[in-house]
DRENDO-1510 file (C-alpha; in Angstrom, 1 decimal, always signed):
<recs>
REC; n; res; u; v; w
REC; 1; MET; +119.8; +147.0; +59.9 .
REC; 2; ALA; +117.4; +149.3; +61.8 .
REC; 3; GLU; +114.5; +147.2; +60.8 .
REC; 4; THR; +116.3; +144.1; +62.2 .
REC; 5; ARG; +117.1; +145.9; +65.4 .
REC; 6; ASP; +113.5; +146.9; +65.8 .
REC; 7; ALA; +112.2; +143.4; +65.1 .
REC; 8; LEU; +114.6; +142.0; +67.7 .
REC; 9; ALA; +113.5; +144.5; +70.3 .
REC; 10; GLN; +109.9; +143.7; +69.6 .
REC; 11; GLY; +110.6; +140.0; +69.9 .
REC; 12; VAL; +112.2; +140.5; +73.3 .
REC; 13; ALA; +109.3; +142.7; +74.5 .
REC; 14; HIS; +106.7; +140.1; +73.3 .
REC; 15; LEU; +108.6; +137.3; +75.0 .
REC; 16; GLU; +108.9; +139.2; +78.3 .
REC; 17; ALA; +105.2; +140.0; +78.1 .
REC; 18; GLY; +104.3; +136.3; +77.5 .
REC; 19; ARG; +103.1; +136.8; +74.0 .
REC; 20; GLY; +104.8; +133.8; +72.6 .
REC; 21; GLU; +103.3; +133.7; +69.1 .
REC; 22; ALA; +104.1; +137.4; +68.5 .
REC; 23; ALA; +107.6; +136.9; +69.8 .
REC; 24; LEU; +108.0; +133.9; +67.4 .
REC; 25; ALA; +107.0; +136.0; +64.4 .
REC; 26; ALA; +109.4; +138.8; +65.4 .
REC; 27; PHE; +112.4; +136.6; +65.8 .
REC; 28; GLN; +111.6; +134.8; +62.5 .
REC; 29; THR; +111.7; +138.3; +60.8 .
REC; 30; VAL; +115.1; +138.9; +62.3 .
REC; 31; LEU; +116.5; +135.6; +61.1 .
REC; 32; SER; +115.1; +136.1; +57.6 .
REC; 33; LYS; +117.6; +139.0; +57.4 .
REC; 34; GLU; +120.4; +137.8; +59.6 .
REC; 35; PRO; +120.2; +134.0; +60.0 .
REC; 36; ALA; +123.0; +133.9; +62.6 .
REC; 37; GLN; +121.8; +136.7; +64.9 .
REC; 38; PRO; +122.6; +135.0; +68.3 .
REC; 39; LEU; +119.8; +136.4; +70.5 .
REC; 40; ALA; +117.2; +135.6; +67.8 .
REC; 41; VAL; +118.5; +132.1; +67.3 .
REC; 42; ARG; +118.4; +131.4; +71.0 .
REC; 43; ASN; +115.0; +132.9; +71.7 .
REC; 44; LEU; +113.3; +131.5; +68.6 .
REC; 45; GLY; +114.9; +128.1; +69.4 .
REC; 46; VAL; +113.5; +128.2; +72.9 .
REC; 47; LEU; +110.0; +129.0; +71.6 .
REC; 48; LEU; +110.1; +126.2; +68.9 .
REC; 49; VAL; +111.4; +123.6; +71.3 .
REC; 50; GLU; +108.7; +124.5; +73.9 .
REC; 51; ARG; +106.2; +123.8; +71.2 .
REC; 52; ALA; +107.8; +120.5; +70.2 .
REC; 53; ARG; +108.5; +122.0; +66.7 .
REC; 54; PHE; +111.8; +120.2; +66.6 .
REC; 55; GLU; +112.3; +120.0; +62.8 .
REC; 56; GLU; +111.8; +123.8; +62.5 .
REC; 57; ALA; +114.3; +124.3; +65.4 .
REC; 58; LEU; +116.8; +122.1; +63.6 .
REC; 59; ASP; +116.3; +124.2; +60.4 .
REC; 60; VAL; +116.9; +127.4; +62.4 .
REC; 61; ALA; +120.1; +126.0; +63.8 .
REC; 62; GLY; +121.3; +124.7; +60.4 .
REC; 63; ARG; +120.8; +128.1; +58.7 .
REC; 64; ALA; +122.9; +129.8; +61.5 .
REC; 65; LEU; +125.6; +127.2; +61.3 .
REC; 66; ALA; +125.8; +127.6; +57.5 .
REC; 67; VAL; +126.9; +131.2; +58.2 .
REC; 68; ARG; +129.2; +130.3; +61.1 .
REC; 69; ALA; +130.1; +126.7; +61.9 .
REC; 70; ASP; +131.2; +127.5; +65.5 .
REC; 71; HIS; +128.0; +129.4; +66.3 .
REC; 72; GLY; +127.5; +128.4; +70.0 .
REC; 73; GLU; +123.8; +129.2; +70.4 .
REC; 74; ALA; +123.0; +127.4; +67.1 .
REC; 75; LEU; +124.9; +124.3; +68.3 .
REC; 76; LEU; +123.0; +124.4; +71.6 .
REC; 77; LEU; +119.8; +124.6; +69.6 .
REC; 78; ARG; +120.8; +121.8; +67.3 .
REC; 79; GLY; +121.4; +119.6; +70.4 .
REC; 80; GLU; +118.0; +120.5; +71.9 .
REC; 81; ALA; +116.2; +119.8; +68.6 .
REC; 82; LEU; +118.0; +116.5; +68.1 .
REC; 83; ALA; +117.2; +115.5; +71.6 .
REC; 84; GLY; +113.5; +116.3; +71.0 .
REC; 85; LEU; +113.7; +114.0; +67.9 .
REC; 86; SER; +115.2; +111.3; +70.1 .
REC; 87; ASP; +118.6; +111.5; +68.4 .
REC; 88; HIS; +120.5; +111.6; +71.6 .
REC; 89; ALA; +123.9; +110.7; +70.1 .
REC; 90; GLY; +123.6; +113.6; +67.7 .
REC; 91; ALA; +122.5; +115.8; +70.5 .
REC; 92; ALA; +125.5; +114.9; +72.6 .
REC; 93; GLU; +127.8; +115.6; +69.7 .
REC; 94; ALA; +126.2; +119.0; +69.2 .
REC; 95; TYR; +126.6; +119.9; +72.9 .
REC; 96; GLU; +130.3; +118.9; +72.8 .
REC; 97; ALA; +130.8; +121.1; +69.8 .
REC; 98; ALA; +128.9; +123.9; +71.6 .
REC; 99; LEU; +131.3; +123.6; +74.5 .
REC; 100; ALA; +134.3; +123.8; +72.2 .
REC; 101; ALA; +132.8; +126.8; +70.5 .
REC; 102; GLY; +132.5; +128.7; +73.8 .
REC; 103; ALA; +128.8; +128.5; +74.3 .
REC; 104; PRO; +127.5; +129.0; +77.8 .
REC; 105; ALA; +129.2; +126.2; +79.6 .
REC; 106; TYR; +126.5; +125.5; +82.3 .
REC; 107; GLU; +123.8; +125.1; +79.8 .
REC; 108; ALA; +125.9; +123.0; +77.4 .
REC; 109; LEU; +127.1; +120.7; +80.2 .
REC; 110; SER; +123.7; +120.3; +81.7 .
REC; 111; GLN; +122.2; +119.3; +78.4 .
REC; 112; LEU; +125.1; +117.1; +77.6 .
REC; 113; GLY; +124.5; +115.3; +80.9 .
REC; 114; LEU; +120.8; +114.7; +79.9 .
REC; 115; ALA; +121.9; +113.4; +76.5 .
REC; 116; ARG; +124.5; +111.0; +78.0 .
REC; 117; ALA; +121.9; +109.7; +80.4 .
REC; 118; ALA; +119.4; +109.2; +77.6 .
REC; 119; LEU; +122.1; +107.1; +75.9 .
REC; 120; GLY; +122.6; +105.0; +79.0 .
REC; 121; GLU; +126.1; +106.5; +79.5 .
REC; 122; HIS; +125.5; +107.1; +83.2 .
REC; 123; ALA; +129.1; +107.7; +84.3 .
REC; 124; ALA; +129.6; +110.2; +81.5 .
REC; 125; ALA; +126.3; +111.9; +82.4 .
REC; 126; VAL; +127.4; +112.3; +86.1 .
REC; 127; GLU; +130.7; +113.7; +85.0 .
REC; 128; ALA; +129.1; +116.4; +82.8 .
REC; 129; LEU; +126.6; +117.3; +85.5 .
REC; 130; ASP; +129.3; +117.5; +88.1 .
REC; 131; ARG; +131.0; +120.1; +86.0 .
REC; 132; ALA; +127.8; +122.0; +85.5 .
REC; 133; VAL; +127.0; +122.0; +89.3 .
REC; 134; ALA; +130.6; +123.2; +90.0 .
REC; 135; LEU; +129.9; +126.2; +87.7 .
REC; 136; ARG; +126.5; +127.1; +89.4 .
REC; 137; PRO; +126.1; +125.3; +92.7 .
REC; 138; GLY; +122.9; +127.1; +93.4 .
REC; 139; ASP; +121.1; +126.4; +90.2 .
REC; 140; PRO; +118.6; +123.5; +90.7 .
REC; 141; PHE; +118.5; +122.1; +87.2 .
REC; 142; ALA; +121.8; +120.3; +87.0 .
REC; 143; ARG; +121.6; +119.2; +90.6 .
REC; 144; TYR; +118.2; +117.6; +90.2 .
REC; 145; ARG; +119.2; +115.8; +87.0 .
REC; 146; ARG; +122.4; +114.6; +88.6 .
REC; 147; GLY; +120.3; +113.3; +91.5 .
REC; 148; LEU; +118.2; +111.2; +89.1 .
REC; 149; VAL; +121.3; +109.6; +87.5 .
REC; 150; ARG; +123.0; +109.0; +90.9 .
REC; 151; LEU; +119.9; +107.3; +92.2 .
REC; 152; GLN; +119.6; +105.2; +89.1 .
REC; 153; LEU; +123.2; +104.0; +89.6 .
REC; 154; GLY; +122.3; +103.0; +93.2 .
REC; 155; ASP; +124.2; +106.0; +94.7 .
REC; 156; PHE; +121.6; +107.0; +97.3 .
REC; 157; GLY; +123.6; +110.1; +98.3 .
REC; 158; GLY; +121.7; +111.3; +95.2 .
REC; 159; TRP; +118.7; +112.0; +97.4 .
REC; 160; ALA; +120.4; +115.3; +98.4 .
REC; 161; ASP; +120.5; +116.4; +94.7 .
REC; 162; TYR; +116.9; +115.1; +94.2 .
REC; 163; GLU; +115.7; +117.7; +96.6 .
REC; 164; ALA; +116.6; +120.3; +94.1 .
REC; 165; ARG; +113.4; +119.4; +92.2 .
REC; 166; LEU; +111.5; +121.5; +94.8 .
REC; 167; ASP; +113.4; +124.6; +93.6 .
REC; 168; LEU; +113.0; +124.0; +89.9 .
REC; 169; LYS; +110.0; +125.9; +88.6 .
REC; 170; ARG; +109.8; +123.9; +85.4 .
REC; 171; PHE; +109.4; +120.7; +87.4 .
REC; 172; PHE; +105.9; +121.4; +88.7 .
REC; 173; PRO; +104.0; +122.0; +85.4 .
REC; 174; VAL; +104.8; +118.5; +84.1 .
REC; 175; ALA; +105.3; +116.5; +87.3 .
REC; 176; GLY; +101.7; +116.5; +88.6 .
REC; 177; GLY; +100.7; +115.7; +92.1 .
REC; 178; ILE; +99.8; +117.9; +95.1 .
REC; 179; VAL; +103.2; +119.6; +95.4 .
REC; 180; ASN; +103.2; +122.7; +93.2 .
REC; 181; ASP; +104.4; +126.3; +93.2 .
REC; 182; ARG; +101.8; +127.2; +95.9 .
REC; 183; THR; +102.0; +124.2; +98.3 .
REC; 184; ARG; +105.9; +124.0; +98.1 .
REC; 185; ARG; +105.9; +127.1; +100.4 .
REC; 186; LEU; +104.3; +125.0; +103.1 .
REC; 187; LEU; +107.1; +122.4; +103.2 .
REC; 188; THR; +109.2; +122.1; +106.3 .
REC; 189; PRO; +113.0; +121.6; +106.1 .
REC; 190; VAL; +113.9; +118.4; +107.8 .
REC; 191; THR; +117.4; +116.9; +107.7 .
REC; 192; ASP; +117.0; +114.0; +110.2 .
REC; 193; ALA; +114.3; +111.4; +110.4 .
REC; 194; ALA; +114.6; +111.4; +114.2 .
REC; 195; ALA; +113.2; +114.9; +114.2 .
REC; 196; LEU; +109.9; +113.5; +113.1 .
REC; 197; ALA; +109.5; +111.1; +116.0 .
REC; 198; GLY; +106.2; +111.7; +117.8 .
REC; 199; LYS; +105.4; +114.7; +115.5 .
REC; 200; ARG; +102.2; +115.4; +113.6 .
REC; 201; VAL; +103.4; +115.0; +110.0 .
REC; 202; LEU; +101.5; +115.8; +106.8 .
REC; 203; LEU; +102.7; +114.2; +103.6 .
REC; 204; LEU; +101.9; +115.8; +100.2 .
REC; 205; GLY; +101.7; +113.3; +97.3 .
REC; 206; GLU; +103.8; +114.3; +94.4 .
REC; 207; GLN; +104.3; +113.4; +90.7 .
REC; 208; GLY; +102.3; +110.5; +89.3 .
REC; 209; VAL; +100.3; +107.8; +91.0 .
REC; 210; GLY; +103.1; +105.3; +90.6 .
REC; 211; ASP; +105.5; +107.7; +92.4 .
REC; 212; GLN; +103.0; +108.1; +95.2 .
REC; 213; ILE; +102.6; +104.3; +95.6 .
REC; 214; MET; +106.4; +103.9; +95.6 .
REC; 215; PHE; +107.0; +106.7; +98.2 .
REC; 216; ALA; +104.2; +105.3; +100.3 .
REC; 217; SER; +106.5; +102.4; +101.2 .
REC; 218; MET; +108.1; +104.8; +103.7 .
REC; 219; ILE; +104.9; +105.6; +105.6 .
REC; 220; PRO; +105.4; +102.5; +107.9 .
REC; 221; ASP; +108.8; +103.9; +108.8 .
REC; 222; LEU; +107.2; +107.1; +110.0 .
REC; 223; VAL; +104.6; +105.2; +112.0 .
REC; 224; THR; +107.4; +103.2; +113.6 .
REC; 225; LEU; +109.0; +106.5; +114.6 .
REC; 226; GLY; +105.8; +107.4; +116.4 .
REC; 227; ALA; +104.8; +110.1; +114.0 .
REC; 228; GLN; +101.1; +110.9; +113.5 .
REC; 229; VAL; +100.8; +110.7; +109.7 .
REC; 230; GLY; +98.3; +112.4; +107.5 .
REC; 231; CYS; +98.7; +112.4; +103.7 .
REC; 232; VAL; +97.1; +114.3; +100.8 .
REC; 233; CYS; +97.3; +111.9; +97.8 .
REC; 234; ASP; +95.7; +111.2; +94.5 .
REC; 235; PRO; +92.0; +110.5; +95.2 .
REC; 236; ARG; +92.2; +107.1; +93.4 .
REC; 237; LEU; +94.6; +106.0; +96.1 .
REC; 238; VAL; +92.7; +107.1; +99.2 .
REC; 239; GLY; +90.7; +103.8; +99.7 .
REC; 240; LEU; +93.7; +101.6; +99.1 .
REC; 241; PHE; +96.0; +103.6; +101.4 .
REC; 242; HIS; +93.3; +103.7; +104.1 .
REC; 243; ALA; +93.1; +99.9; +104.0 .
REC; 244; SER; +96.9; +99.4; +104.0 .
REC; 245; PHE; +97.9; +102.0; +106.6 .
REC; 246; PRO; +95.2; +102.1; +109.2 .
REC; 247; GLN; +97.4; +104.1; +111.6 .
REC; 248; ALA; +97.5; +107.0; +109.1 .
REC; 249; ARG; +94.9; +109.4; +107.6 .
REC; 250; PHE; +94.4; +110.0; +103.9 .
REC; 251; VAL; +92.5; +112.5; +101.9 .
REC; 252; GLY; +92.3; +113.6; +98.2 .
REC; 253; PRO; +93.3; +117.1; +97.2 .
REC; 254; GLU; +89.7; +118.2; +96.5 .
REC; 255; ALA; +88.8; +117.6; +100.2 .
REC; 256; ALA; +92.0; +118.7; +101.7 .
REC; 257; ARG; +92.1; +121.8; +103.9 .
REC; 258; ILE; +95.7; +122.2; +105.1 .
REC; 259; ASP; +95.7; +123.7; +108.6 .
REC; 260; LEU; +99.2; +124.4; +109.6 .
REC; 261; SER; +98.2; +124.8; +113.2 .
REC; 262; SER; +97.4; +121.1; +113.4 .
REC; 263; VAL; +100.6; +119.8; +112.0 .
REC; 264; GLU; +104.3; +120.1; +113.0 .
REC; 265; ALA; +106.0; +119.2; +109.7 .
REC; 266; VAL; +104.8; +119.2; +106.0 .
REC; 267; LEU; +106.9; +117.1; +103.6 .
REC; 268; ALA; +106.7; +116.2; +100.0 .
REC; 269; MET; +106.5; +112.4; +99.9 .
REC; 270; GLY; +109.7; +112.0; +97.8 .
REC; 271; SER; +111.7; +113.9; +100.4 .
REC; 272; LEU; +111.3; +110.9; +102.7 .
REC; 273; GLY; +114.0; +109.1; +100.6 .
REC; 274; ALA; +116.8; +111.3; +101.9 .
REC; 275; LEU; +115.6; +110.7; +105.5 .
REC; 276; LEU; +114.8; +107.0; +105.4 .
REC; 277; ARG; +116.6; +105.3; +102.5 .
REC; 278; PRO; +120.3; +106.3; +102.8 .
REC; 279; ASP; +121.6; +103.1; +101.2 .
REC; 280; ALA; +120.5; +99.9; +99.5 .
REC; 281; ALA; +120.3; +98.1; +102.9 .
REC; 282; ALA; +117.6; +100.5; +104.1 .
REC; 283; PHE; +115.1; +99.3; +101.5 .
REC; 284; PRO; +113.1; +96.5; +103.0 .
REC; 285; GLY; +111.5; +95.5; +99.7 .
REC; 286; THR; +108.6; +93.9; +101.6 .
REC; 287; PRO; +104.8; +94.2; +100.7 .
REC; 288; TYR; +103.1; +97.2; +102.2 .
REC; 289; LEU; +99.8; +97.5; +100.4 .
REC; 290; ALA; +96.7; +95.3; +100.6 .
REC; 291; PRO; +93.2; +95.8; +99.0 .
REC; 292; THR; +90.1; +95.8; +101.2 .
REC; 293; THR; +88.6; +92.4; +101.8 .
REC; 294; ALA; +85.5; +93.5; +99.9 .
REC; 295; ALA; +87.4; +94.5; +96.8 .
REC; 296; LYS; +89.4; +91.3; +96.7 .
REC; 297; ALA; +86.2; +89.2; +97.2 .
REC; 298; ARG; +84.3; +91.2; +94.6 .
REC; 299; TRP; +87.0; +90.5; +92.0 .
REC; 300; ALA; +87.2; +86.9; +92.9 .
REC; 301; GLY; +83.5; +86.7; +92.1 .
REC; 302; ARG; +83.9; +88.6; +88.9 .
REC; 303; LEU; +86.7; +86.4; +87.6 .
REC; 304; GLY; +85.1; +83.2; +88.7 .
REC; 305; PRO; +86.9; +79.8; +88.7 .
REC; 306; LYS; +90.2; +79.6; +86.9 .
REC; 307; ALA; +89.9; +78.4; +83.3 .
REC; 308; ALA; +93.7; +77.5; +83.3 .
REC; 309; ARG; +96.6; +76.8; +85.6 .
REC; 310; LEU; +97.8; +80.4; +85.7 .
REC; 311; ARG; +95.9; +83.7; +85.5 .
REC; 312; ILE; +98.1; +86.5; +84.2 .
REC; 313; GLY; +97.5; +90.2; +84.1 .
REC; 314; LEU; +98.8; +92.3; +81.2 .
REC; 315; SER; +99.8; +95.9; +80.5 .
REC; 316; TRP; +101.5; +96.8; +77.3 .
REC; 317; ARG; +101.5; +100.6; +77.2 .
REC; 318; GLY; +103.0; +103.0; +79.7 .
REC; 319; GLY; +103.9; +106.7; +80.3 .
REC; 320; SER; +102.8; +109.8; +78.5 .
REC; 321; PRO; +104.2; +111.8; +75.6 .
REC; 322; ASN; +106.3; +113.7; +78.2 .
REC; 323; THR; +107.6; +110.4; +79.7 .
REC; 324; ARG; +108.8; +108.6; +76.6 .
REC; 325; ARG; +105.6; +106.5; +76.0 .
REC; 326; GLY; +106.9; +105.4; +72.6 .
REC; 327; GLN; +110.1; +103.8; +74.0 .
REC; 328; ARG; +108.2; +102.2; +77.0 .
REC; 329; SER; +105.3; +100.7; +75.1 .
REC; 330; LEU; +104.5; +97.8; +72.8 .
REC; 331; ALA; +101.6; +97.0; +70.5 .
REC; 332; LEU; +99.4; +94.4; +72.1 .
REC; 333; GLY; +100.2; +92.0; +69.3 .
REC; 334; GLU; +103.9; +92.1; +70.2 .
REC; 335; LEU; +103.0; +90.2; +73.4 .
REC; 336; SER; +102.2; +87.0; +71.4 .
REC; 337; PRO; +105.2; +85.1; +72.9 .
REC; 338; ILE; +103.4; +85.6; +76.3 .
REC; 339; LEU; +99.9; +85.1; +75.0 .
REC; 340; ASP; +100.9; +81.8; +73.3 .
REC; 341; LEU; +102.0; +80.3; +76.6 .
REC; 342; PRO; +100.0; +77.1; +77.3 .
REC; 343; GLY; +97.9; +76.7; +80.4 .
REC; 344; CYS; +97.3; +80.5; +80.9 .
REC; 345; GLU; +94.3; +82.7; +81.2 .
REC; 346; PHE; +94.9; +86.4; +80.4 .
REC; 347; VAL; +93.3; +89.6; +81.9 .
REC; 348; SER; +93.9; +93.1; +80.6 .
REC; 349; LEU; +95.1; +95.5; +83.2 .
REC; 350; GLN; +95.9; +98.2; +80.7 .
REC; 351; TYR; +94.6; +101.7; +81.7 .
REC; 352; GLY; +92.4; +103.7; +79.3 .
REC; 353; ASP; +89.9; +102.5; +76.7 .
REC; 354; VAL; +91.6; +99.5; +74.9 .
REC; 355; ALA; +88.4; +97.7; +73.9 .
REC; 356; ALA; +89.1; +98.0; +70.2 .
REC; 357; GLU; +92.7; +96.8; +70.7 .
REC; 358; VAL; +91.7; +93.8; +72.8 .
REC; 359; THR; +88.8; +92.9; +70.4 .
REC; 360; ALA; +91.2; +92.9; +67.4 .
REC; 361; ALA; +93.8; +90.8; +69.3 .
REC; 362; ASN; +91.1; +88.3; +70.4 .
REC; 363; ALA; +89.8; +87.8; +66.9 .
REC; 364; ASP; +92.4; +85.1; +66.1 .
REC; 365; ARG; +92.9; +83.7; +69.5 .
REC; 366; ALA; +91.3; +80.6; +70.9 .
REC; 367; ASN; +92.2; +81.9; +74.4 .
REC; 368; PRO; +90.9; +85.5; +74.4 .
REC; 369; ILE; +92.2; +88.2; +76.7 .
REC; 370; ARG; +89.6; +89.1; +79.3 .
REC; 371; LEU; +88.7; +92.8; +79.5 .
REC; 372; PHE; +86.7; +94.7; +82.1 .
REC; 373; PRO; +85.5; +98.3; +81.7 .
REC; 374; ALA; +88.2; +100.8; +82.5 .
REC; 375; SER; +85.9; +102.7; +84.9 .
REC; 376; GLU; +85.7; +99.6; +87.1 .
REC; 377; ILE; +89.5; +99.6; +87.9 .
REC; 378; ASP; +90.2; +103.4; +87.9 .
REC; 379; ASP; +90.1; +103.3; +91.7 .
REC; 380; PHE; +93.2; +101.6; +92.9 .
REC; 381; ASP; +91.5; +99.6; +95.7 .
REC; 382; GLU; +89.5; +97.9; +92.9 .
REC; 383; LEU; +92.6; +97.5; +90.7 .
REC; 384; ALA; +94.5; +96.0; +93.7 .
REC; 385; GLY; +91.6; +93.7; +94.4 .
REC; 386; LEU; +91.8; +92.4; +90.8 .
REC; 387; VAL; +95.6; +92.0; +90.8 .
REC; 388; ALA; +95.4; +90.2; +94.1 .
REC; 389; ASN; +93.4; +87.5; +92.4 .
REC; 390; LEU; +96.0; +86.9; +89.7 .
REC; 391; ASP; +99.1; +84.6; +89.8 .
REC; 392; LEU; +101.4; +86.9; +87.8 .
REC; 393; VAL; +101.5; +90.3; +86.1 .
REC; 394; VAL; +103.5; +91.0; +82.9 .
REC; 395; SER; +103.9; +94.7; +82.3 .
REC; 396; VAL; +105.9; +97.4; +80.7 .
REC; 397; GLN; +107.3; +100.2; +82.8 .
REC; 398; THR; +104.2; +101.9; +84.3 .
REC; 399; THR; +102.2; +102.4; +87.5 .
REC; 400; LEU; +101.0; +98.8; +87.5 .
REC; 401; VAL; +104.5; +97.6; +88.3 .
REC; 402; HIS; +104.6; +99.7; +91.5 .
REC; 403; LEU; +101.1; +98.5; +92.5 .
REC; 404; THR; +102.0; +94.8; +91.9 .
REC; 405; GLY; +105.3; +95.1; +93.7 .
REC; 406; ALA; +103.8; +96.9; +96.6 .
REC; 407; LEU; +101.2; +94.1; +97.0 .
REC; 408; GLY; +104.2; +91.6; +97.0 .
REC; 409; LEU; +102.9; +89.8; +93.9 .
REC; 410; PRO; +105.2; +88.6; +91.1 .
REC; 411; CYS; +105.6; +91.0; +88.2 .
REC; 412; LEU; +107.7; +90.4; +85.1 .
REC; 413; THR; +108.6; +93.9; +83.9 .
REC; 414; LEU; +109.7; +94.7; +80.3 .
REC; 415; ILE; +112.2; +97.6; +80.5 .
REC; 416; PRO; +113.3; +99.8; +77.6 .
REC; 417; HIS; +117.0; +100.3; +76.7 .
REC; 418; VAL; +117.1; +103.4; +79.0 .
REC; 419; ALA; +114.9; +103.0; +82.0 .
REC; 420; GLU; +113.3; +105.6; +84.3 .
REC; 421; TRP; +115.5; +106.2; +87.4 .
REC; 422; ARG; +113.2; +104.2; +89.6 .
REC; 423; TYR; +114.2; +101.0; +87.7 .
REC; 424; MET; +117.9; +101.4; +88.2 .
REC; 425; ALA; +120.6; +101.4; +85.4 .
REC; 426; ALA; +121.2; +97.7; +85.2 .
REC; 427; GLY; +120.3; +94.4; +86.8 .
REC; 428; PRO; +117.2; +92.2; +87.2 .
REC; 429; SER; +115.8; +94.0; +90.3 .
REC; 430; MET; +114.8; +97.3; +91.8 .
REC; 431; PRO; +115.3; +98.0; +95.6 .
REC; 432; TRP; +111.7; +99.0; +96.2 .
REC; 433; TYR; +110.0; +95.6; +95.5 .
REC; 434; ARG; +111.4; +92.1; +95.9 .
REC; 435; SER; +108.7; +90.5; +93.8 .
REC; 436; VAL; +109.4; +92.5; +90.6 .
REC; 437; ARG; +111.8; +91.1; +88.0 .
REC; 438; LEU; +113.2; +93.3; +85.3 .
REC; 439; PHE; +114.0; +92.3; +81.7 .
REC; 440; ARG; +115.9; +94.9; +79.9 .
REC; 441; GLN; +116.4; +95.8; +76.2 .
REC; 442; ALA; +119.9; +95.3; +75.0 .
REC; 443; ALA; +119.3; +97.8; +72.1 .
REC; 444; PRO; +116.7; +100.5; +71.7 .
REC; 445; GLY; +113.3; +99.2; +70.4 .
REC; 446; ASP; +114.4; +95.5; +70.4 .
REC; 447; TRP; +111.6; +93.8; +72.5 .
REC; 448; GLY; +112.1; +90.3; +71.0 .
REC; 449; PRO; +114.9; +89.1; +73.4 .
REC; 450; VAL; +113.1; +90.8; +76.3 .
REC; 451; LEU; +109.9; +88.8; +75.7 .
REC; 452; ALA; +111.9; +85.6; +75.2 .
REC; 453; GLU; +113.6; +86.0; +78.5 .
REC; 454; ALA; +110.3; +86.7; +80.2 .
REC; 455; VAL; +108.8; +83.6; +78.7 .
REC; 456; THR; +111.7; +81.5; +79.9 .
REC; 457; ALA; +111.4; +83.0; +83.4 .
REC; 458; ARG; +107.7; +82.1; +83.4 .
REC; 459; LEU; +108.3; +78.5; +82.2 .
REC; 460; GLU; +111.1; +78.0; +84.7 .
REC; 461; SER; +109.2; +79.2; +87.7 .
</recs>
């Protein structure tokens, strides 16, 4: 028993000192003697889940539950492990059991809300997250997650909850962008858009490039208010944003020197939603980006005369391991219903090095997909110039959808069973872009009917 207590104390000390591997070993020692020790189960579980070692976490939970079936910490860990393995139904069941077993209610309800949202059960997700927020109104985790679900449901009062992301430390390491632990301290609290009229406003790009493109739709609103707008954004967007918003100034983070004496308000780009998009009617949905004349002309020359009636751009892979790439993506070969359309010429718009994929797909095709070096379209003014020379884009849920919609060009978007919040919970459209049509999976992983609907839409238009 003394040996177990010593190992537990050592594990806690290692954890507090940031020595994760040493803490992991210490907690494993504890559980080899006492498989249901609550603190060791919880801490070892956190360490394993952080490292995406979900099968091991599930085994830890299982051994504790074999000792005590109503072990609250083990049930929470079981839920987290199953969620990591994409078994969201099993995760929801574990969180419900954890609640019944008297596990910490805030954590169980917060995680239950995430599991329900991942299952597409949005109303149930909001209900669980409401209960969590009621328990801890000041904790940002459940409020931020509730905000995402509310926005996905078209409840734009959810912007208030969305602001909780700025108080959530775990948000910044995975979200990307210019807003981080350091720059968030520069942000100015603003509750009324009218307060920005005539002011010098600096926007900080946040999250991914697609988010920055989407939030940039509100820059014209600021200009209309008479604000003098500057923006620190992803360097790949600087040229395109300069061309599209000549009244504003843009710079990449490597060149940015934020001088607070020269601005009167600093805002994260996503915070404009609460100020400027209070309801669905406030989304104009109109185009707001345009490539430079030179980029558009350059790509017209590169593409040359059309070889067919329609020139269609393609993207089949989206997201990252942290943003459900597997659920959002297809293999290029799965696009054959699109690629077999008559009278069409196809151009790859897929990011990254896909030369081998495209070469393999072209081997059996009389109408090969055209491919340009990825380096030539990394800059978004160049990519926009290429897209502006196409008749249509067919894409999975990725940055290209935002770019195409912002250009006002038609995009048929293939949506997984549970979409990211930006794409709403249901329906064929999203409020940000009128030219984007959404085709949703009825069941997880079932792309066949989605592609059939997209083909029908193309043939009917």
